[in-house]
C-alpha positions in Angstrom: -173.3 -148.8 -81.3 -176.8 -149.9 -82.2 -179.4 -147.3 -82.9 -182.4 -147.2 -80.7 -185.9 -147.6 -81.9 -187.1 -144.5 -83.9 -183.6 -143.1 -83.8 -183.5 -139.4 -84.6 -179.6 -139.5 -84.7 -179.5 -141.8 -87.7 -182.0 -139.5 -89.6 -180.2 -136.3 -88.5 -177.0 -137.6 -90.0 -178.6 -138.5 -93.3 -181.0 -135.6 -93.7 -178.9 -133.4 -96.2 -178.4 -136.3 -98.6 -181.8 -137.9 -98.1 -183.4 -136.6 -101.3 -180.4 -137.5 -103.4 -181.5 -141.2 -103.6 -183.6 -141.6 -106.8 -185.4 -144.7 -105.6 -186.4 -142.9 -102.4 -187.9 -140.1 -104.4 -189.6 -142.6 -106.8 -191.1 -144.6 -103.8 -192.4 -141.4 -102.3 -194.2 -140.4 -105.4 -195.7 -143.9 -105.7 -196.9 -143.7 -102.2 -198.3 -140.2 -102.6 -200.2 -141.3 -105.7 -201.5 -144.4 -104.1 -202.8 -142.4 -101.1 -204.4 -139.8 -103.3 -206.1 -142.6 -105.3 -207.3 -144.5 -102.2 -208.3 -141.6 -99.9 -209.3 -138.9 -102.4 -208.2 -136.0 -100.1 -210.5 -133.0 -99.8 -210.0 -129.4 -99.0 -212.2 -129.9 -95.9 -209.7 -132.4 -94.4 -207.1 -131.9 -91.6 -204.3 -134.2 -92.3 -201.3 -135.6 -90.3 -198.2 -137.3 -91.6 -196.1 -139.0 -88.9 -192.4 -139.6 -90.0 -192.7 -137.0 -92.7 -188.9 -136.8 -93.2 -187.9 -134.2 -95.8 -191.4 -134.0 -97.0 -191.3 -135.9 -100.2 -194.8 -137.3 -99.8 -196.1 -134.3 -97.8 -195.4 -131.9 -100.7 -197.8 -134.0 -102.9 -200.6 -134.3 -100.3 -200.6 -130.9 -98.6 -202.0 -128.9 -101.4 -205.0 -131.1 -101.6 -206.2 -130.7 -97.9 -207.2 -127.8 -95.6 -204.5 -128.1 -92.9 -201.5 -130.4 -92.8 -199.5 -131.3 -89.8 -196.1 -132.9 -90.5 -194.2 -134.4 -87.6 -190.9 -136.2 -87.3 -188.4 -137.0 -84.6 -185.5 -135.7 -86.7 -184.9 -131.9 -86.4 -182.5 -132.0 -89.4 -185.1 -133.7 -91.6 -187.6 -131.1 -90.7 -185.1 -128.4 -91.4 -184.7 -129.6 -95.0 -188.5 -129.9 -95.3 -189.0 -126.4 -93.9 -186.7 -125.0 -96.7 -189.0 -126.6 -99.2 -192.0 -125.1 -97.6 -190.4 -121.6 -97.5 -189.7 -121.7 -101.3 -192.9 -123.6 -102.5 -195.6 -121.0 -101.6 -197.6 -123.8 -99.8 -199.0 -122.1 -96.7 -201.0 -124.8 -94.9 -198.2 -127.0 -93.6 -197.2 -126.9 -89.9 -194.1 -129.0 -88.9 -193.2 -130.2 -85.5 -190.4 -132.2 -84.0 -192.7 -134.7 -82.2 -192.3 -138.3 -81.2 -195.8 -139.6 -81.4 -194.8 -143.0 -80.1 -193.7 -141.4 -76.7 -196.4 -142.0 -74.0 -195.6 -138.5 -72.7 -196.2 -136.7 -76.0 -199.2 -134.3 -75.8 -198.5 -131.9 -78.6 -201.4 -133.2 -80.7 -203.7 -134.0 -77.8 -206.5 -131.7 -78.6 -206.4 -132.2 -82.4 -208.4 -134.5 -84.6 -207.6 -135.4 -88.2 -209.7 -136.8 -91.1 -206.5 -138.3 -92.7 -203.5 -139.7 -90.9 -200.8 -141.4 -93.0 -197.1 -142.5 -93.2 -194.6 -143.8 -95.6 -192.1 -146.5 -94.5 -192.3 -145.3 -90.9 -194.4 -147.8 -88.9 -191.6 -150.5 -89.0 -189.4 -148.0 -87.0 -191.8 -147.9 -84.1 -191.4 -150.5 -81.3 -194.9 -150.9 -79.9 -197.1 -151.2 -83.0 -200.3 -152.0 -81.1 -200.0 -149.0 -78.7 -199.1 -146.7 -81.6 -202.1 -147.7 -83.7 -204.3 -147.0 -80.6 -202.8 -143.5 -80.5 -203.5 -143.0 -84.1 -207.1 -144.1 -83.6 -207.6 -141.6 -80.8 -206.4 -138.8 -83.1 -208.6 -139.9 -86.0 -212.0 -138.3 -86.5 -215.0 -140.7 -86.9 -215.2 -141.4 -90.6 -211.6 -140.5 -91.0 -208.9 -142.7 -92.7 -205.5 -144.1 -91.8 -203.3 -144.9 -94.7 -200.0 -146.7 -93.9 -197.4 -147.6 -96.6 -194.8 -150.2 -95.3 -193.0 -153.4 -96.0 -194.5 -156.8 -96.2 -192.9 -159.3 -93.9 -189.3 -159.7 -95.0 -186.3 -161.8 -94.4 -184.7 -159.3 -92.0 -182.0 -158.3 -94.6 -183.8 -155.3 -96.2 -182.0 -152.7 -93.9 -178.3 -152.4 -94.5 -177.4 -151.8 -90.9 -177.8 -155.1 -89.0 -177.9 -153.1 -85.7 -180.8 -150.9 -86.7 -183.8 -151.7 -84.6 -186.8 -152.2 -86.9 -189.7 -154.6 -87.4 -189.0 -157.0 -90.3 -192.0 -155.7 -92.2 -195.5 -156.8 -91.3 -197.7 -159.8 -91.9 -200.8 -158.3 -93.4 -203.3 -160.5 -91.4 -201.5 -159.7 -88.1 -201.5 -156.0 -88.9 -205.1 -156.0 -89.8 -205.9 -157.6 -86.5 -204.0 -154.8 -84.7 -205.8 -152.2 -86.7 -209.2 -153.8 -85.8 -208.1 -154.0 -82.2 -207.5 -150.3 -82.3 -211.0 -149.6 -83.5 -210.0 -149.3 -87.1 -211.9 -151.1 -89.9 -209.5 -152.2 -92.7 -210.7 -151.0 -96.1 -208.0 -152.4 -98.4 -204.5 -153.8 -98.7 -202.7 -153.2 -101.9 -199.1 -153.8 -103.2 -198.0 -150.5 -104.5 -194.2 -150.9 -105.0 -191.4 -153.5 -104.9 -187.9 -152.8 -103.9 -185.6 -154.9 -106.0 -182.2 -154.7 -104.3 -179.1 -156.7 -103.3 -179.6 -157.1 -99.6 -176.8 -157.1 -97.1 -176.2 -160.8 -97.5 -175.4 -160.0 -101.1 -178.6 -161.7 -102.5 -180.8 -160.1 -105.0 -184.2 -160.0 -103.4 -187.7 -158.4 -103.9 -189.3 -156.5 -101.1 -192.9 -155.5 -101.7 -194.5 -152.4 -100.1 -198.2 -152.3 -99.3 -200.6 -149.6 -98.6 -203.3 -150.4 -96.1 -206.3 -148.1 -95.5 -208.6 -148.3 -92.5 -211.4 -146.1 -91.3 -212.8 -145.3 -87.9 -216.5 -146.0 -87.7 -219.0 -144.2 -85.4 -219.8 -146.5 -82.4 -223.1 -148.2 -82.6 -225.4 -147.1 -79.9 -227.8 -149.7 -78.6 -231.4 -149.0 -79.2 
């Protein structure tokens, strides 16, 4: 049976073995380092990671900011993450099983963040445009969104052909969607390349970008 968009079941099944993949850990560290270099997190910031998984990126970013909200749709992923938090001594992380892409979700309604980011999550969300608008609503003026994800790919990156995902993103099209959501693109940068044998048995390269965008104060007419 095909997984639905943003399927918690798939990630619940894989949670306990998630961190055993060395490339997954390597990508998370690269993403974290790229975000830190681009955003320069500060102790005054309230940060949000959506699709935090087992916290591989979160554990690098959270100590650098004031408060850290980590959300995911997989309760089992969050359970693994919570174990890390409990043994780490990091006290500013709040986890929540929340589907930010759901129009009925109100858990974060009253909150605003100076930093919102994700790693390899956006391609799992059906309505990219609507979701970016939700992120913009949660972002403080002057705040930064940082999204690490796949460049437009051949549709063979994911091993399961039934998994519902976007086949990466065209940078110009994503920039236009960010702009439409009131977010000004600061930079696109290639930060990693997956070199893998895809499900067609072909060795292929799949670049990962980090795009950063900021929410500017609206200009008031004189």
